[in-house]
C-alpha positions as CSV (number, residue, x, y, z in Angstrom):
1,M,-40.2,89.2,-100.4
2,K,-39.5,91.3,-103.5
3,K,-42.8,92.9,-103.4
4,K,-42.3,93.7,-99.6
5,L,-39.0,95.4,-100.5
6,M,-40.7,97.5,-103.2
7,W,-43.3,98.6,-100.7
8,M,-40.7,99.6,-98.2
9,L,-38.8,101.4,-100.7
10,A,-41.8,103.4,-101.8
11,A,-42.7,104.4,-98.3
12,I,-39.1,105.6,-97.6
13,L,-39.2,107.7,-100.9
14,C,-42.7,109.2,-99.9
15,C,-41.5,110.2,-96.5
16,G,-38.4,111.8,-98.0
17,T,-40.5,113.8,-100.4
18,M,-42.9,114.9,-97.7
19,T,-39.8,116.0,-95.5
20,V,-38.5,118.1,-98.4
21,Q,-41.8,119.6,-99.0
22,A,-42.2,120.5,-95.3
23,Q,-38.8,122.1,-95.3
24,E,-39.7,124.1,-98.5
25,E,-43.0,125.3,-97.0
26,Q,-41.5,126.7,-93.8
27,E,-43.3,130.0,-93.5
28,F,-40.6,131.8,-91.3
29,E,-36.9,130.8,-92.2
30,V,-34.0,132.6,-90.5
31,T,-31.3,133.5,-93.1
32,E,-28.9,135.7,-91.1
33,G,-28.1,136.5,-87.6
34,D,-29.8,135.5,-84.2
35,F,-33.3,136.4,-83.5
36,N,-32.6,136.3,-79.6
37,V,-32.2,140.1,-79.8
38,V,-35.9,140.3,-80.1
39,K,-36.3,138.4,-76.7
40,Q,-34.6,141.2,-74.7
41,K,-36.9,142.5,-72.1
42,G,-36.9,146.1,-71.5
43,K,-35.8,147.0,-75.0
44,T,-38.2,148.8,-77.5
45,G,-38.7,148.3,-81.3
46,S,-40.5,150.1,-84.2
47,V,-42.0,148.2,-87.1
48,T,-42.4,149.1,-90.8
49,F,-44.4,147.3,-93.3
50,D,-43.7,147.8,-97.0
51,Y,-46.3,146.3,-99.3
52,D,-46.5,148.9,-102.1
53,H,-44.1,147.3,-104.4
54,A,-45.0,143.8,-104.0
55,R,-46.4,142.0,-107.0
56,M,-49.9,140.8,-107.0
57,G,-50.4,137.0,-107.3
58,N,-52.7,134.1,-106.8
59,L,-51.3,131.2,-104.6
60,R,-54.1,128.8,-105.7
61,T,-53.3,129.2,-109.4
62,K,-49.6,129.9,-108.8
63,T,-49.6,133.1,-110.8
64,I,-47.7,136.3,-110.3
65,D,-48.9,139.5,-112.1
66,K,-46.8,142.4,-113.3
67,E,-49.0,144.8,-111.3
68,T,-48.0,145.9,-107.9
69,V,-50.5,146.1,-104.8
70,V,-51.0,149.8,-105.4
71,E,-51.6,149.4,-109.2
72,Y,-54.0,146.6,-108.6
73,L,-56.0,148.4,-106.1
74,Q,-56.1,151.6,-108.3
75,K,-57.4,149.6,-111.1
76,N,-59.8,147.1,-109.5
77,D,-60.8,148.6,-106.0
78,E,-61.0,152.4,-106.0
79,K,-62.4,152.7,-102.5
80,S,-59.5,150.6,-101.0
81,F,-57.1,152.5,-103.1
82,R,-58.2,155.8,-101.7
83,K,-58.1,154.3,-98.1
84,W,-54.9,152.2,-98.6
85,D,-52.6,154.4,-96.2
86,D,-55.5,154.1,-93.5
87,F,-55.6,150.4,-94.0
88,K,-51.9,150.0,-93.5
89,Q,-52.0,152.1,-90.4
90,E,-54.7,150.0,-89.0
91,G,-52.9,146.8,-89.8
92,K,-49.8,148.1,-88.3
93,E,-51.7,149.0,-85.0
94,M,-53.3,145.5,-84.9
95,F,-49.8,143.9,-85.3
96,I,-48.4,146.1,-82.4
97,K,-51.2,145.5,-80.2
98,R,-50.9,141.6,-80.7
99,W,-47.2,141.6,-80.3
100,N,-47.2,143.6,-77.1
101,E,-49.5,141.0,-75.4
102,E,-46.1,139.1,-75.3
103,K,-44.1,142.1,-74.1
104,S,-43.0,140.3,-70.9
105,K,-41.0,137.8,-73.2
106,C,-39.6,140.3,-75.8
107,I,-39.1,143.7,-76.9
108,K,-42.0,146.1,-76.7
109,L,-43.1,147.7,-80.0
110,T,-43.8,151.3,-80.1
111,E,-44.3,154.0,-82.8
112,K,-41.8,156.3,-81.4
113,D,-38.6,157.2,-83.4
114,D,-36.1,156.4,-80.6
115,A,-36.6,152.8,-80.4
116,D,-33.7,150.3,-79.7
117,Y,-34.5,148.2,-82.8
118,Q,-36.4,148.6,-86.0
119,I,-38.3,145.7,-87.6
120,I,-38.7,146.0,-91.4
121,I,-41.2,143.8,-93.2
122,K,-41.0,143.9,-96.9
123,A,-43.4,141.9,-99.0
124,D,-42.5,141.0,-102.7
125,F,-45.6,138.8,-103.3
126,F,-49.1,139.6,-102.1
127,D,-52.2,137.5,-102.6
128,A,-55.3,139.7,-101.7
129,G,-57.4,136.4,-100.7
130,N,-61.0,135.8,-101.4
131,S,-64.0,137.0,-99.6
132,G,-66.2,134.1,-100.8
133,S,-63.8,131.5,-99.5
134,A,-63.3,133.4,-96.3
135,A,-67.0,133.7,-95.7
136,W,-68.0,130.0,-96.5
137,S,-65.1,128.1,-94.9
138,W,-64.8,126.6,-91.4
139,S,-61.1,127.5,-91.4
140,K,-60.4,131.1,-90.2
141,R,-57.5,131.2,-92.8
142,D,-59.3,130.2,-96.0
143,G,-59.5,133.2,-98.3
144,G,-56.9,135.1,-96.2
145,I,-54.1,137.4,-97.5
146,V,-50.8,135.6,-98.3
147,I,-47.4,137.4,-98.5
148,S,-43.8,136.4,-99.2
149,G,-41.0,138.6,-98.6
150,T,-38.4,139.4,-96.0
151,L,-38.2,140.6,-92.2
152,E,-35.0,142.4,-91.1
153,V,-34.1,143.7,-87.7
154,L,-31.8,146.8,-87.5
155,D,-30.1,148.1,-84.4
156,A,-30.3,151.8,-83.3
157,S,-27.3,152.6,-85.5
158,G,-29.0,151.1,-88.6
159,K,-26.9,148.1,-88.6
160,S,-28.6,144.8,-89.7
161,V,-28.6,142.1,-86.8
162,C,-30.7,139.4,-88.2
163,K,-32.9,138.5,-91.3
164,M,-35.6,135.9,-92.0
165,K,-37.4,134.9,-95.2
166,I,-41.2,134.9,-95.3
167,N,-42.5,132.1,-97.5
168,R,-46.1,132.2,-98.6
169,Y,-47.5,133.1,-95.1
170,R,-51.4,133.1,-95.0
171,G,-53.1,135.2,-92.3
172,A,-56.5,134.9,-90.6
173,S,-59.5,136.2,-92.7
174,T,-62.2,136.0,-90.0
175,R,-62.5,135.7,-86.3
176,N,-63.8,132.6,-84.3
177,V,-67.4,133.8,-84.3
178,D,-67.8,136.3,-87.2
179,L,-70.8,137.5,-88.9
180,K,-69.2,140.4,-90.8
181,V,-68.5,140.3,-94.5
182,P,-64.7,139.5,-94.9
183,T,-64.0,142.5,-97.1
184,F,-60.4,143.2,-98.4
185,H,-60.2,145.8,-95.6
186,R,-61.2,143.4,-92.9
187,R,-58.9,140.5,-94.2
188,F,-56.1,142.8,-94.3
189,V,-56.4,144.1,-90.8
190,L,-56.8,140.6,-89.3
191,F,-54.0,139.4,-91.3
192,H,-51.7,141.4,-89.0
193,K,-53.1,139.9,-85.8
194,S,-52.4,136.4,-86.8
195,F,-49.0,137.4,-88.5
196,A,-47.7,138.9,-85.1
197,K,-49.0,135.8,-83.3
198,D,-47.4,133.2,-85.5
199,L,-44.1,135.2,-85.9
200,L,-43.7,135.6,-82.1
201,E,-44.5,131.8,-81.7
202,T,-41.6,131.0,-84.1
203,I,-39.2,133.5,-82.5
204,L,-39.9,132.7,-78.9
205,N,-40.0,128.9,-79.1
């Protein structure tokens, strides 16, 4: 009987630990306001991504460097550094395209300055992922880019209406059938497609 009680207690403790871990690992966590504003049909929004000041890190080794993304690219990937602004624009366009596939359920994203809302995504942690892991895994997300940071929605007057925390979100690194090498450029652009999809699923559900 004593042994059985010990097993039951261990099971309860294990379940409790798993619940806490699941809560800690929630990728999108609303911290302020109500994201129902994003569900307004007929309204428009713009989106801004701020990656430049995020600290580089490695989620697998749980390390964070002093270097920012820009400093890292300048030091380790000259080609990507020179095209960094182009990469960011491509990623933004991919995000908008995927988001607007759901425009019948939410605001429509546009690049115009007179949008009803502005979505600001600011990264403070950036893991560039790994081409080898992306190329040799069955998972579309292995080797994908990971970010942590914040997402804030502002109204037309510039007032903050809602915020969420982004916790170690890992984006897709390859497509379903993909024979192309998952370079940093390719992983970065594809990241934005899965990011828009998963973010919308969280907001709309």
